[in-house]
Residue, then its C-alpha position, 0 to 999 in steps of 0.5 A: m511502899h514495897e517494891h512490888h504490889h501484887l495479890h498473887n504470884a502464880s509461880d509461888e503456889c499451884p494455881p486453883t482448878g482451871g488456873y493452869c488453863r487460864t495461865h496458858e491461854l494468857n501466855i499464848l495471848l501475850l506472846a502473840a501481842l509481843y510479836a505484834v509489838s516487835r513488828v510495829l517497832s521494826r516498821s519505822l525508825a520514826f520512834n514518835d509515830t510508832l508509840r501510839d501503835v504499840l499502845r493500840v496493840l496492847h489494847d487490842e491484843a493483850g487486854l491492857s488498856r489506857g496505855l501511857i508512855g512518858v519520856v524523861d526530860a533531860e534538863s528538868g528530870k521530870l517525866a512528861i506524858h508523851t502518848i496516851y491510848n484511850p479510845d473512850g476518853p481523852d488521849s492527850d495530857n500535858a501533865q508532868y511528874g517529878p520524883g516522888e509525885g504519884i506512882i510514876g514519880l516513884i519510878l523516877e525516884r527509884p526505877r522499878s516495876i510497880k504492880l497494883a492489884r486495885v488502884a483504889d487501894e493505893p493513896r499515892f495514885l494521883n490519876r491526874m488524867r482521870v482516865y483510870e478505873p479505880e477498881l482495876p489493876f495498874i502496872a507501870v514499868p521503867i523504860k531504860v536505855g543503856g541502864n539509864l531511865q528514859g521513860v515509863l510505860a503504864v497500862q491498866p488491865e481491862a478486867p479485875e485482878d484474877g491472880l495473873l497480875e505478875e504474868r501481865a507485869q512481866f509481859v509489860e516489862m518485856v514490851a518496855n525493853l523492846i521500846g527501850q531498844s527502839l528508843k536507843l536506835s532512834l536516839d543513835v540515828q537522831q544523833e548521827k543525823s544531827t552530826l551530819l546536819e552540823e557537818r553539812d552546814s559547816l561545809r556549806r559555810t566553808v564552801r560559801h566562804q571559798h566561793g564568796f565574792d570577797s575571796m575572789v581576786g580582782r582589783s582592776a576596775v573591770m573585775r570589780r564591776v563583774f563582781e558587783q554585777a554577779r553579786l546583784v544577780a545572785k539574789w534572783n533566779t535570773t538566767v545568767l550568760i557568762r562570756g569570756e575567753t577560755g580560762t578566764g574563770k567563768e566557772l568560778i563566777a558561776n560557783a560564786i553566784h550559786y553559793n551566794s544565792p537563796r538556792a545555795r542549800n540545794a545542788l549546783v550541777k555542772l555539765n560541759c556541753a562540748a564534752l559529749p556527743e548529742n545523743l549522750l548529751e540529751s540523756e545526760l541532761f534529761g535522763h532516760e527511762r529503762g530500756a530507752f536505748t541499749g545499755a539503759v538497764e535502769a531509769r536514770k535522772g538527768r542533770f535537770e532533775q538533779a538540780n531541781g531547786g538548785t542551779l544548773f551550770l551549762d558550760e560551752i552552751g554555744e557548742v550544741s546543735p540547733a536541734f538540741q537548742a530547740k529542746l533546751l529552749r522548751v525547758l527554759q520556757e516551760g520548765e518541763f521535759e520528758r526523759v529519753g524513752g519516756s512519755k511522762t512530763v517532768k517539771v523542774d525548778v532550776r536556775i540556769i547559768a550558761a557560759t560560752h567563749r563563742d561570739l553568739e551574736t555572729a553565730v545567730e547571724m550565721g544561723d548556727f544559734r537560735e535567736d530565741l534561745f540566745y535572748r532567753l539565755n542572755v537575760m543577764p550577760l557577764f563579760l569576763p575580760p582576758l587576763r592581758e586586759r587586767i595585768e594589774d591583777i596578775p600579782d594577786i592571782a599569782r600569789l593565790l595560785l602559789t598558795k594553792i600549789g604550795a598546799d598541794q606540795r606541802r611547802k611555801l612557794t615564793l615569786t621573785d620580782l623579776a619572775q613577777r615582771r616576766l609574768a606581766s610581759h606575757d600575752w596569756p592566750g590561755n588566761v588564768r588557766e595558763l597562768e596556773n599551769c605556768l606556775e605549777r610547772a615552775a614550782v615543780l622545777s624549783e628546788e628551794g621553793s623560790i621561783d625566779v625568772d629563769l623558771i618562768r617558761f612558755p612552752s606554747a611559744r605564743e609570746r606577744p608578737s615583737p614590734r618591728p625594729l625602731k630607733t629611739g631618740p635621745a635618752a630621757v633626762n631622769a631615765p637611768a637606762a641608756a635609751n637613745s636613738d641607737i638602741d634597737i627595741d627588739d634587741p634581746s639583750l635589753s631589759e624590759r625597763e630599757r625597752v619600755i623607756a626606749a619606746l616611750e622616747q620614740a613615742g614622745w612619751v605618749q603612753a598610748k603610742a608607746a603601747r602600740i610600738l610595743g604591741m601592748t594595750p595602754r593598760q599594760i604599759a601603764y602597769r609596767i611604768q608603775t612596776l618598773n619605777i619609770e619616771v614619766k617625762q612631762f612636756 
């Protein structure tokens, strides 16, 4: 078959009488149709949704009916019918064309335009869809993206060949070029979207790993119990109230609950209720409408709306006023609210995790905290113990924090045994947050990256209160330290090991009693006996 099939070419010879007029009218018609096609393609990046509209424009405004757009499958190399516009008959088809199969197959074999003055004259025309009129012309042109064949555009003029087939074919080629450009843009956007989705999923996996319960530090029995409770409650939408002193890691537990819950694909939004005055807190949580107050130049979503479908972490929930507590209670009960300055009710689906260091039971008794809100929040309470009650976790926590600090300083940081013991002897009123600050300060002062006992300092001067001077009894048989009745436990020249042994001697080797002498908890003195290699004397 020749590259082009046509009966007349208007550019080769002068048109017959009236030919110029017909050509001019056709060009005006096709120009208007081309403009309409460009508008359709520019309306949306949803390429699939615009193709049928393009074929409708060709039918309605260019006199080119039974439009077909096929797309080449990247794997099989075959062309599958993608869209057909045929108001008078079937508008879908599952036919596929391989190279050499029918007229469309010829384009797959060698991408070029094919123009038939009369379909019935071409024996290779398959007409699998049974929609084309055998007495009418047919035009099929390749759709290319970056020089590569991506599809085929085919149409059938509504009237028999009138000598203007070439003009119509050139117009169809221009439309195919526009479709190709739109397809390229659509593919670029789709590729970028796919890349962003992969990055998002990768980040989600990374964040979930970082906030996984297995990656959290805490070998003590009390922390293992907290992790198990948090792991169980993460599966459900239950409201959680995390309680504990400042710096115990309440926000870390909130992160772990969210990122290990079915809501992990949506946002975790955080707000410290003590950080804002009440008027700003209401706007921050519920949002506001334009003009609701001075400075509200536009409407703004609040944290509740931002967290829709996800989790809202309200830190320091015990600091809000009774008036604001009533507004919070309504959201927790009804799941709805109004923006500041607005009357439209907004409904949200939000899981609440709250945290506080306050004794809310006492606050309820004193009338400072609403009892109904307390019970609404306290569905699943999690109690985080202070660091002084889980000193056995300090070495692991310290190693984790030094890894983090070392990554920021781009060097490896180590902790000597004496420094580690010094950490275990402190009260840690600021808990893990204070421990992190202490280690960061020590790391800054360390030139070689090794942190020794002299770099462990507590500027707050809130050491454990020293016990009153006590005399100890005779030295233990197997204790290398000179613990006897003449030793003053409060003597600053004593090592920690000597002080512990002296206290044990004074207490008759009853650990709970020795702990009281030293101002420690039984857990703390048991840990020191283990880490200081003290052989406990049995009676």
